[in-house]
Structures are given as C-alpha cells and as structure tokens.
N, C-alpha and C positions, 0 to 999 in steps of 0.2 A: 548623618548616621546617629541613631539613639539607641543606648542599652540601657535598661531600668533593672534594678535588683530590689524587689519592695518585698522583705519579710522571703515567704517562700513562693512569692509572683514576681516571674520573668516578663519582660517585653523587650524585642527589638526590631528597631524598625529602620528600613532604609525607602525615603519615599513615602509612598504608598503601600510597600509592603511591609506586614510585621509578623511577628511569631512571638507568639505569648502562651503562659500557661504556669502552673503551681507546680512548684520542686518541694521533692519532700525529703532530700537529706543534701551534705554539702557535694558529696559526689556527684550527683544528678545536675547540683545547680552550675557546679565547675563545666559539667560536660555541656550543656547547654550553652553557656556563656562564650565555651571556646568554639563550638559548631557556630554560633551566631557571628562570633568575630572573625571567625574563616569565610563564612557567608560573605559579611560584609566588605571582605579583602577582595573577593572575588568579583563585587556587583559593584564596587568603587573605583580599586586600584586597577583590576586586572582588565577592565570594560567590559565586563559579563551583564547580562541583565537576566532575570526571570523568565523572560519572553524568548529568550535567545535559546534555553535549556529547552525548549518544547519543539524548534524546530528541528526538521529531517532534512536529510539528503538525499540525493539521486543523481546518478551520472548516467549522462548517453551519448552516445558520438552520432552523427549525423552528415559527415561532410565538412564543410567549414563552420568552425567555430562563431564565427561573427552572425550567422543566420540563425544558428540553434540558440545561442545566448538570445537575439532579439528576440525571437519567437515565445521563448519561456519567460523573458521578463514582461510579456504585456499579458501573463494570466495572471487573473486575481488568486492570491494565495502563497504565491511565488515571492520571494523575499529578495533572493537576488541570483542571480544565474553568474557564473566566473568559467571565462575558457580557459583550456590548458590541456594537458597532454596525459595518458594513462594507458598503459599496457605494453612499455616498453623494457629492458633489462637497465638501460643509460641511467644513472640518476640527474634531476633534475636538468632534463635536455632544452637546447634552447630553438627556437623555433624554424629556425636554418635547418637544425637537424632533422628534425620531426618531417616540415615540409620537405627535403629532400630523400625522406625514407631510409635514413641511415640509423634511426634509434630504434624501431619498431614499437612507436607510439602511435596511437592514434589521435588525431584532434576531436578532444571531448569539450562537455560542458556540466560542470558540476552547478544542479539545482539546488537550492535551500529553500525549503517551504515549510507551510502552517499547516499541518495536518489534520487542522479542525476546519480549513479553508478550501483545500483540495486534495485529494487525496493521491498515491501513489497510482492508483489504477488509473485518473483523471490524466497524471502525467504521461502515461505509457499511450492512452489512447490519443494525446494531442501529438507525442513526438511523431506516432507512424505518421500522422498527414504532414508533416514535414519534410520525408525523407523520398526516395524511392529504393524500397524494402528489396527489391530483387537484384538491385546493383552489385554483383560482388567485385568491382573492380576499381571502386571508387564512389563519388558522390557528384554528378551532374559535370560540371566542368574541372573540376579537380580529380586528379585522375590517379591511382596508387595506395597501398593498403592503410596507407596513414590515414585517409578519405572515407575507409568503408564506415560502414552503421554499424554499431553496437548497443547494448543495452548492459551494463555493467552493474550486478546487483551487489548490495549491502549485506541481504541475508534472505532466509530461505523463504520468507514473504514476499519479497521483490523478485526472487529467481523466479517463483510458483507465478505469479503475476504476469512475468514475461512470456514465461514460456506457454501458458496458458491463451496470451494474445496470439502468439505467433503460430500456435497450432491451429487457434481460430480463424486467421486471416488467408492460412494455406487452406483451409476448411472452404471457407467464403469462394473461394475461386476470384477475387477481386483481380489480380494478375495471371498472364498465362504461364508465367514461370515462377517456381518456387520462391520464397520469403529467405531472404540470404543474410539479413540482419543477424549477428552473432549473439548468442546470450552469455556472458563470460561473469567470472567472480570478480570482485571490487579488487581495484590494485592502488597504489600510491599514486594519489593525483597531485601533479605539479601544474600551480596557476602558470598561463602563460605572461608573459610580458605585459607591464603595464599601458602599454599603447594599441592592445590587442585589445584589453578590456572596454567595453560598452565603444565599440568601434562604431556603431551604427549611430551612436551619438556625436562621437568626437570628430569622425569625417562621414557625415551623413550623405554627401553626394557621391562621392567615391563609390560609399557603400552601397547605394541604391545600383549604381551604374553595375556593378559587378553581379549585386544580386538578380538584377533582371536579365544580364547578359549570360548568366551560368544555366539559366533554363528551370531551376526551381521550382518558381513561381507557376511557369504555364505548365508545368508537369503536375505539381501539387493540385491547381484549378482542376485539371481535365479528371483526373483518377481520384482524390479524394472528394467525392460529392458530401462526403457526411463525417462527425468521427465516428470510428467504428466502436463500437459497442462489445462486451464481453457475451453479450445477451444475444441470439439472434433469434431463438424461439420464442412463442409468446405463449406466457405461463400464465393465462387466463385465470380467474376464478371461475370456476366452474356456477351453474345456477343452483339455486338452493336445493331443488329437489334432487339435482345429481347429486350434490353434496351428501343429502341424507341417504340416498342410495346406496353411495359407493364406500363409506364410513363406518365402521364399527360402532356402537353405544357410545365407548371409551374414548374413542376418536373424535365424535363430534361433540362431546361432551367439553373435553380439552380443547381442541381447536376452535371451537364455535362460542363455547359459554367461558372461556378462559379458566377450566378446569383444571386440576394438580393431580396426574396419577401416583400410585403407590413407590414409595422409593425400596430400592432392590427386588421389586418383582414385577420391572417393565422389562420391555423386549431388547434394549440396547445398553443397560449402564455398564454392562462388563462385554461388552461387544465389541472384538479385536479385528474382525476382517478388514482388508487394506479395501477402499472406495470413498464414496460420498454421500452424504444423506442430503434427499429432498424433502420439499414439503409435501406430505401426504395429500394435499388438497390439489395443490396447483402443479408439482413437479419442480418447482424452480430450485435450482443448488443452494444448498443453504452451509454445509460442514462437510468436512473432509477429515477422514480415520488419522493422517497423518496429524491433527491438531487435536485428538483426543485424547483425553487423560482420565486418570483414576483421581477423583476429587474426595470420596469418602463420603458421598452425599447419596450415592443410590442413585444418581440420576445422570444419564452420559451429559458428559463437560467436553467443551472445547475452550482454546484459547482463543481463536479468533473464529470469523468467518468465514466461508471459503469463499465468497462474493459478497463484498460489504452492501453492496446495493439493493442483496435481495433480504436483507434483513433492517429491521426499521426500530428505532427504539422508542420508547414512549412511555412518559412518567405514570408510576402507578401507586395510589394513595390506600388502596383497598388494606382493609386486616389491620389497620391500626400500623401500618407499616409505610415508608417510603423507599419503593424500588423502583428498578428499572423495568420493562417489560419489553421484551422483543417480539416480533411480529415479523413474520414475510411478507415482503411488500406487495406481493400481486396475488397472493393466495388469502391474503389478511387472516393469516392462520395465527392463533396464541400460539407461541411457542415454548415462552418461559421466561426466565429473567435473567438480568446481565450483573455479574457483581464483579466488584474489582479486588478479589482476594485471589487471582489466578497465578500460574506460575510464570517466569521470566520468559522473553522478553515484553510481552504483552502485558502481564498483569490481570488479564482478564478472566474470569469464567463465565460461558456462557451458559447455566443451569437447565437443561431442555428437557421436554418430554419428551419421551421414544414414542407416543400415541402420534407426536406432531410430524413424526417423520417417517418418511421410507428410505431402507438402504439399496444402493444400486453397487453391484460389487464390483472391483476395478476391472476384471474381466469380460464382465457385460455394459462397460459404459457406452462402448459404440455401439452396440446393439438396440442400447437403449436410447440415444439419441445425446448422449454426452459426452460424445468423442475427444472433446478436445480436451477434455480433465484425463486423457489417458498419459499424458506427459508428467503428470504428477507421481506418478508409477511404473517409471521406465526401468528405475534402479531399483526397484522390489522383485526380489525371485520370488517366484511362484512356489 
C-alpha cells in the first residue's frame, strides 16, 4: 500500500489500484487521506477487493442444493455458489432440522456473480432448466416443502424478472400443469454446513449416483429442449419501404437518422400512465412506466431497461462528445443515450426520444400481445 501527499496532490495506491487528485485545502486533504486509509484497510486487512464490490447476489431454491450449486458453478460469470437455507423462522438451522421439515426453511443456493459477464435474467433462464417448476410437493426424489422450488428476489428488478419469466412460462404451455415455483422476498441466508459445500467435488461418486437416481437429469433432458427466453415473439425489423410508410417524418428522422427531438414538447416527457414503452419500429418491449422518472431534461427518462436484451449500447463520438448511444436490438432504431447520473439503485438515466417509442397501457397489454408484463401492474389500482 502506498500513500503520497505532494503539495496539493495526493496519490493512494494498493496493488494496481490508485486514487489521485489535487487537493485545495487541509480539510479536503485530510478527508481524502482518511478515506484512502479506510479503503486500504478494507482491501488489505479485511480481505475485500474492488472486484468483490462489483459482484451481485441471487438466491434460488430447486430441491437438493448439491445439484443446484453444481449447475450454477459451471456457468461463466458465476464466481461462487453457496448451499444454504432460507425462508424459515429459526435462526441458523441445522441440516437435520431443515431436512426433517422442522424449521420451515428451504434448501437454497446463493449465487455470487459478475453482472458484467452474466445477467440476472440469464441466471433465471438457466434456473428454470434445472427444475420441475410444476412440482408443488418437493423436487424429484426429495419430498416436502423444504425441497420445493422458489426464487428469492433481493430488489424490485429481480422480482420483476422472476414474475415475468413465470408468467411467460405459463403462457408458453410447456407443461400441462401451472408453474408452482414461488416468488418470494429475500430473507436471512444461512450457509449450510461445510461438508455440503462443493459436495459434487468432495464426494463426486456419491453425488453422481444420487443425481442420476433422483430423476432430475432425465426430466430436464426431456422437458427443457432449450433455455427459455423472455422473448417469444419475433420483433423483426420491417422493410425500409414499410418503415417509411408507417413512421411520421419526425419518427423517421429520430429512429433512422439518429436525430433528436425538442425537449419539453414531445409526447412522453411528462407521461405518467402505467404501462410499457415499445420500439415504434419493431414493437420490441424497451422500458416500463415503473422505472420512469422526472430528470428535468424534457425527455422521457428511465432508470433501467425493461428487457436489457432489447437495448444495445454503442459508443457515440459525434458532435465533439463521447457518449453511449442506445438502440433497439432487433429494430435497430436509435432511441437516445445512456448516462450515469440517474437515481439509485441503478444510477442510470436512459434519456430517450418519445419519437422512438410507442406506449402500451397496462390494461391493453394482453390485447396487444404483451400479456406477460401484466404481472408488473397487478398491485396498481386502476
């Protein structure tokens, strides 16, 4: 660790990480020194790393945690999967208590992952293919509530993704029965005993025998032919002729020529009705009214994308500025730009042109082919 104060210039360094800047008074100099020293303690003494601070967590229950842990740890972008317990009332339960159905907990796996490499949506997609989501009495060989499936969400974004996926799977009719997987708020996570962690590595022979006999792999191979996607519809880009005929002059200028509409005099800048916003060209779902906020810029602003897979980011160096352009993935429409000055928790501001969007009211989602998103507005009074 290195800390230098040279006149009004400060440099703090731990390994490859450094913080540097000019300091203008003693109070500011002391504040930076104290913050740098505290960060150094976290990094070197506490065992923390800047990389670890960027990791996120997700919790899934799918029956035997040996199997779920193994599946997740083989995914690129997953740093660690930890077997444990969640959902009961007793603090720090033992395996015997959970296994016997005495504590009310479910066997779960906490997934620690890098969102830059794998998204929460992708984790959810993989999770469904590990389980029988129609089994409300357990999972495969293991019976009882402690072995039922569930997704424990840590924030509103995770809840929405889980709810949308569940509604989508019900709509696809992959199974004759309804999806029984519960969507529950995150509770205290209790790591399982050490001998359960990485069980598939420690006792591989016993693990493989159990897994094969449980029927899990046979069921998943038969019923999950592909990883489910949130997008069932084909939101293909129309022909150039069709685009020109369906768009207004302003819509064409914005979406096809990377134009920008005037602030405070566009269709959706102050729009507050519940619903979703889709690409005016392709119809692919882009943003949700629940994530819309008043940025004071005069353009519609959102803190996150409804379906991140439908919004592409592209470096934009036009007009003497370095910005991040956002475009629709299938319609290839220019939407606007992405900034990092938005509200918590995402800190993102998708600054979007109204001319790139078409609004679908919550009460008309099913009629217009977006029924899977109705679940987002089930608690909103008309």
